[in-house]
ZAVEXLO-865782 format. One record per residue (C-alpha): residue in three letters; x, y, z. Coordinates in steps of 0.02 Angstrom, whole numbers, plus 50000, padded with zeros to 5 digits. Layout:
% residues N
alaXYZ/...
//
This chain:
% residues 181
met450705369755672/lys450575363655493/thr449065353355444/ala448935339055319/leu447595329255231/thr447975311555177/leu446895301755057/ser446895286454947/gly446255284454770/ser445725266954818/ile444255264054934/arg444245245054931/lys444525235055089/gly446325229455113/ser447005242754995/tyr448895244354993/asn448665262654947/arg447665264955106/leu449175257455199/leu450295270255114/gln449075284155160/gln449095278655342/his450985276755345/met451245294255273/gly450005301255400/lys450995293155541/lys452645299955475/leu451935317455452/ala451235317055630/glu452955311755694/ala453645327255605/gly452445338355704/val451045339955576/lys449205338755626/val448505325355509/thr446725322655449/glu446465305955363/leu445105306055230/asp444145291755151/leu443545297154977/gly442125284654998/asp441375297355119/phe441255310254978/glu440005303754851/met440135312254683/pro439365306154522/ile440445304254368/phe440825322054314/asn439665328754180/glu439515347254137/asp437625345054124/leu437605339654307/glu438765353654358/ala437595367254299/glu436135361254404/his436875351154545/thr438665352154602/pro438775338954739/asp438895346054915/ser440295333554944/ala441345342054807/arg441135358754895/glu441535350955065/leu443075341954999/ala443685357654911/glu443545367355075/leu444545353955165/trp445925355055033/arg445935374055046/ser446075373655236/his447605362255248/asp449445365755214/ile449855348455146/val448885335855041/phe449585318355018/ile448765307154889/ala449095288354879/thr448375281154720/pro448345264854626/glu448685262854442/tyr447435255854318/asn448035251054144/gly449505262854160/gly448415277654206/ser447615286554351/ala446285278354457/pro444515283154402/leu444095288954579/met445565301254577/val445155307654403/asn443345310954453/thr443835318854618/ile445095330654538/thr443875335254401/trp442495339954523/leu443725349454634/ser444465358754486/arg442755366754457/gln442635373954635/lys443035392254668/pro444185397854738/ser445345384254679/pro445705370854810/phe447385367554726/arg448265384154757/his448605383554944/ala449305366654996/ile450925358154951/phe450535341154872/gly451415324454886/ile450935309554778/gly451305291154791/gly450565274354752/val450705255654771/ser450375242954634/ser450575224354607/gly451905227254474/lys453725231454498/tyr453525248954424/gly452445254154571/thr451195266354492/ile452535276754406/trp451455279354250/ser449945283854355/leu450965296054459/ser451595304254302/his449805306954242/leu449265312954414/arg450715325254424/asp450245332254252/ser448405334054300/leu448755342154468/thr450045354054394/lys448805359654260/val447555364854395/gly448855374554495/ala449495362054624/leu451285363254685/ile451955345454701/val453555340654790/pro454885332354681/thr454935315354767/leu453755302254699/leu453325286654800/gly453075272754673/ile453025256454770/gly452895238754705/pro452615224654705/ala451265227654836/ser451285210154910/gln453095212654967/ala453055231255008/phe452445231955189/asp452755222555351/glu451375216655470/ala451305233855552/gly451015242755385/asn452775249855369/pro453765249255207/val455125236055208/glu456265241855067/arg457655253855119/ser457465264654965/val455595266754998/ile455915271255180/ala457175284455122/lys455945291454995/val454575292655127/asp455765302255240/gln456285313555095/met454475317155050/val454035321355231/thr455495333555234/glu454925341455071/leu453105342555124/thr453545350855289/leu454855362955222/phe454135368355054/ser453005383455054/arg451965393054930/gly452665409055004/
//
């Protein structure tokens, strides 16, 4: 059975990206994948600084890297800040990129995000795709850019727009069928 990690680059209460994370976890589970839902708030890591790295790599960075290495799929839901990646995601990826062996070279990655604007984190996802690719991640082609957030989900946390529902289904298919060989 394939295994998946889902996480959100937003740890605030009521996060739409957390809703997306949970929805993708549900859809992956329906496809026969064993899903582990992570809260990045449980993995405290200071802002990356090479001076800190030399003397004290956070245990949480090592633990998180091991989780990424031990799963077949990683799905990241992330907000967009000022057209770029969320600081929490940037810091997480930076700390993980320093762990050996690389936590990016086993899983297949899916990325998506929800924002208040109509472009639905497309700029952020572009930056995230670039960053993940540079550290060796294999990312499925479908991107889930969803917005505006206030109209994106029903009361049960399911996307309401047909095109978003189709993209979720397409990403689940890609995540479950793609392989690193």
